[in-house]
N, C-alpha and C positions, 0 to 999 in steps of 0.2 A: 426554384419553380418547377424544374423537371421532376424533382423528388415529390413535390406536392401533387403533380399530375399523376405520377405513378401510384401514389397512395389513394387518390380519388378513383382511379381505374380499379385498383384492388378492392376498394370498398364496394363499388358497383358490382363487381364480379361476385363478391361475397354475398351480397343481398340477392343476386340473381341465381346463385347456386341452388340447384335442385328445382328451379322453376322453369316450366316449359312455356314458352311464348308461342301462341298460336296466331298466325297471321291470317286474317280473313280477307280474301280477295273480294273486291266488289263484283257483284253479279252483273254481267254485261250480256246484252242480247246478241243475237247473230248479226252479221254485217248488214243484212238486208233490212234491219230495223233502223239503220242510220242514226243510232244513238238515242232514239226515242224509247220510252218505256213500251214494252211489248210483252205478251203473255209468256211466262216462263215454261219451258218444256225440256225434256230430255229425249234424245233419239233412241228408240227401242230397237229398230231394225231399219235397214235401208237397201233398196234395190235400184236398178236403173229406171224403174217406172214409178216408184212411190217411196215415201218415207213414213214410217210409223212412229208417232210421237206420243209421249205421256205428258199431258199438260197439268199444271197446278191449277187449283181453283182460283177464279178471278172475278172481279165485279166489273160491270159494263154499264154504259148509258145507251139506251136503245129506243127505237121507235118502229112501229109497224106500219107499213104501207101496203095496201092491197091494190093490185093493178095487173094489167096484161103486158106491160112493157118493162123489162128489167132496168134499162138505163134510166128512164124517167122516174121510176119508182125509187131507185137507189139515190138519184140526184135529189129528189124531194126529201128523203130520209136524211141524207148527208147534211142538207142545209138546216134542218131542224136541230140536228146534233151540233152543228157548227155554231149556231146561235146559243145553244146551251153552254158550250165551252167558252164562248165570247162574253159570258156574263148574264145570259138570260136564264137565271136560276134564282132560287129563293135567297141565296147568299150574295147575289150580284157579284159573283167571284169568277175571275177568269181561270180556266182550267187548261193545263198543258195538253197539247195534242199528243196522241199516242199512235202506235201502229200495231196491227193493220186495221183498216176499216173492214169489218166483216159483215156479210149479209147472209142470213139464214134464208134459204129458198125452199118454200113449201109449195110445190107445183099444184096448179089447179086440176080439177077433175078431167078436163078435156082441152082441146086446142084453143077454143075461144073463151075459156073460163079464166077468171082472175086468179092470180097466185098471191101468196103472202110473202112479203119481203121484210124481214126484220133486220134493220141496219143498226150497227152497234160500234161505238168507240169504247176501248178499254179505259177504265178509270185509272189515272196515274197511280203509281205505287204509293206516293205520299198521301193520296186521298182515299185509298182503298177502305180504310176503316170508317171514314165518315165523309162520303162524297156529298157535295151540295145537292139539295133536292131540286128537281126540275120545276120551272114555272109553267111550262107548256104541258097541259094535261095529256097530250099525245106522246110525250117523252117520259120514259120511266127508267128506273134503275133495275138492273137484272144481275144475275149471277150465273156463271158457268161453273159447274162443279168440276172437281178433278176428273179428267177423262183421257181416253186414248183416241187418237184420230189417225187415219190414213190420209196423207197429204201428197199432192202432186204440184210441182212448181213449173212455171213457164215465164218467159219474158215478154216484153213489148207492151203496147197499149191494149189492154184486154177488153174485148167486147164480150157480150153474153155468149155468142157462138164459140169464142175461144175457151170460156169456162166449161161449156158443154162438151167441147172436143176433149179437153183435159179430163173431165169427169168420165167420159166414155172410155178413154184410154186407161184410166186407173181402174175402172170397173172390169175391163177386160183382163188387166194384169192380176186382179184379185178374184178371178173367176172361180178359183178353188176355195175361196174363203167366203163364209156367209155371216161373219160376226160383226156386221155393220148395218146401220139403219138405211133403208132405201126410201123412207118417207120424206126426208129432207136432206139437204147438203149445205155447205157453207162456201161462199167465195170470199177471198181475202186479197185486198190490195194494199201494198206497202208504200206507194210512192206518190209524191205530189204530181198533179196533172202537168206541171211545168217541167218535170224531169224527162229528158228525151232518151237517154241511154241507160242500159243496165237496170231496167225495170224488173220488179219481182211481183208475181201474182201466184196465188195458190187456190186450189179447191180442196175441201176437207170432207171426208166421210167419217162419221162418228161411230166408234165401236160400241157394241151393245153386249 
């Protein structure tokens, strides 16, 4: 028996001789994605004030809400997208939740003017090639091209003022750099509203 086992091992080694076996590790997101699919990126540079990231292209499900209040506008957009992933789409298919929930903020022209808030869920990796089409005409599929972004993170339950404070701090740290758009920015929230501790929020400036 032992001799047969040795012969089997020798045969396997003979077949494998000269063959390089490459082990492909599964791609895992950062810890603050909590095991959910989230956009893939590499860190280009990092300081105490911000992190510069290179993002891969990705598809998203989005909806545009125009309003004067960030919280109510994002809540309205979130519920439309939550209905979409719960099966309110042409395929009547449930779609896995991803992270983060991002909101593109395009400020209005003045203090009392409405702003545009585009709320988006990333399409899960398994559905990126063929995501189900939305049933709600106000929900649409969109794509973020490969891009670079400056990002700043903070914890806690984020209010709009918290995002604005983070954006101002990052803008001050980037004072010597002019290579990002000032026409809009993104907010990003990674956590369930029921999570109390170790929350993760971000603001993004997109490089041009």
